[in-house]
C-alpha angles and dihedrals in degrees: 000000000000117000129199115248094255148317117322132182113272106245120235124224113302111268121223125228109275091010120153128190127213132176115227131211100357124251125348088205121042111260089238094054109131091222109045135166114244099173128025117216121238088231093050119126083240128118129055120331101169138005136196131183110219108177108286091352132084118206116209125187121206125173091257104039151354117251126202108200125195104222093204100051100016088229114141147189126219126217124192108222092194094061090043092053092043092232141105115300088225091070098052120100115151114199104157130061121178139159121231124219091271093054097254117141121239123198122194134179145118108351093341143092117174136177126203116203098186095271106048148343129269123200113223121206114217094178096272104301126124117244106215094177137024136196137171118212125216090267091058097252118144119235120196130190116217119197098159113130095315107068125256114327133163129221126193121204123197110249124330101275109100121200117272091235137014134023121330103226116213136187119251111235125199144213105041100203101081090069090068089070096088116207112174092208090054097054133050099192141345137189117189092330099091129042091272134014126249136163103211140012089257092055090045091056092045093052093042090056092051091048089054091049094047091055089071099034123101114229117242116269112289096016122121113249109258126230132230096292111025119179104272142158124194131204092188143325088292103044126060133172125197140178108220141151133260122224103222121192092247137017130020123326116265134201127274134186114225130192128190123197097189092270111047143006127248117201119204125186113246115205097165099091135248120325141164097199119095136140136166123245107212094187095053096035098234147072136275120213127188115223140173090271101041132276133343122198123194132181091190093266106060140006130235119196121206111195120211098189126113111289092241095044129087101237105230129011144146129312109258125222107163140012135198137167122210121219091265089063098251116146119226123191130189114215135184096228104039106023117226116000134187117221124220106204094193095059098024089231136124135232126208121236135202089265099086098174131069105277145187108241136196132171123222129211093258099068092265133122131214122207127184119195140162135029129268094335092038127116145224112228133198128205112197095190095276111037143016128243119193125207122187120232113264112269091238093057106076092169144116113242115236101178138021136195129183113224123226088231092065099265136102140233126217127191128191139185093237106031138053121266114278131204125200127192097185094273111036132042114215126192121220127196112213096165093253142049137229093046122186105225135211137170121237129220093267097040097273119151117234122194136182120184142177094295092060093240116143112215137179127202111231106186102308099338128084113225120202109230098175135015114191117233121248092261107127092212093053094040089050090065091055099045089073109037110176100190144342132210130177125215130218093267094050096263108155115212117196128186117203132202097264132091111288091345113162128152132182128204107211132158092355093306132108115218135177113235124216111230129188099239140087093208134088116268108230106167136035134194134178108204130213090271092054094252120141123235122193125191115207140170094277103036141294136322128205125199119189095185095271110045142012127244119199119213112190119194096209095230133106126293112287144146127271107218101180146357130209136176116232139180117322094014092294114157117220117209124198109202134172090257097048146285122322133183127206117203114190089197089068094059 
């Protein structure tokens, strides 16, 4: 395993010549919010999911809100679709924006259909199904595509004025295929329902003309030939924009932005990732593209990025899998893209480490950190505060580590789904038979090792012998909780808390008894932490829970439903939360 010579600054996305970056709209979360996002994951549902030009406005849909952007001033207004629809924010995911013949804006997505009349939003009930595509025909009737659990099906609704209350009843229309015959005089607007998207009959005719011309045009040198309906936007009959792909000599194809002025092609590099959202801006003389970070505008000479992330959050970062804080307060994060990173709170930046793969990490009580990465020929690595030492996995352990625990004695424990538990003291690997595999591991108040595996048996290592603390009864329901333990944490009195893979499933082993604990959440608990004060923290699908020994406090992040992978305590009692959509920090002092 080759390692780089030392930590280096983690590079940001490559900037283009003449590029400028501007944050739009301010923060999604108030700056004083106790739980705030400090790093948005690259796999977040963040970014732009739909766009719509509405006169001098640009509507932008993100998973958490709807943004109306003034294209002259770049000032914008945010709307919360969850509060509009009167439902849980976790169920809102707008992916379609479309105007109707009267100029009103429609927004559709998972479990929601909304209409904006210029003053406010109205929620429209389509009897529970999810419209994945919308269109308005020349007569003004709404067409909706339904792909939820029953295959593709079309519904037609009379006109475009839904009832004020109750379900809007539509007519099922089959077959689906005739809609693919696009006639611009037959349709007013379409979004994802027809072969290409348009917002008016005039735009439909303009794009249809360009598609006919493109069928006989030869792509610029090095560009992949386009199909029947490539992703295009047109300012006029003389100006076309297109997202296409290069054909490099080596490696995978990558995106390119093309422009055609009626005579020749211009090819611009496109480092902002894949997208299917593009439209031309006649007034500015350029093109807008929706990305995972926000919006990019280009006039063919330079790029301007407009970020839609929270003001105090770095817009796009790595995908987090594990967190740990060493005794000096430093935060370490394991990521899929960049391996193990060290976070600098002061600058909000990351440094690379010698562990270049995604790793399991655990901090000991001596200021050190253990990291296990790789498979078969992988290694467990130790950082003593100044330098790394790397130890290869034992040759008789051809396994992938699932869980790690730093030992108070200076060693480390590794568990796997396919191999027995191993302990390593820096020189010798020992094998321990616990009667099961894939143990979740936790350290007790006096350095004991607690483990719970697939069989639901809770064990504690006393010296060199594993003692069974709890054996689940033969009840299938009770045993079912223990067959899928998500995490374990042990308190200062030896109370063992275990979260299982079921909704709101939390148990505690206390005074030789196993009890189920009632928790104020409807989500699965996926990560546990006992802090330095002995309080319990539980990460779940909708946020964070805090238990002080007497009562629960619920801390909700205000973002969409996601998974908490890991929790860690940092300086000043701050709780770090690694979620699927990024890195968060909870500061009790800001309550």
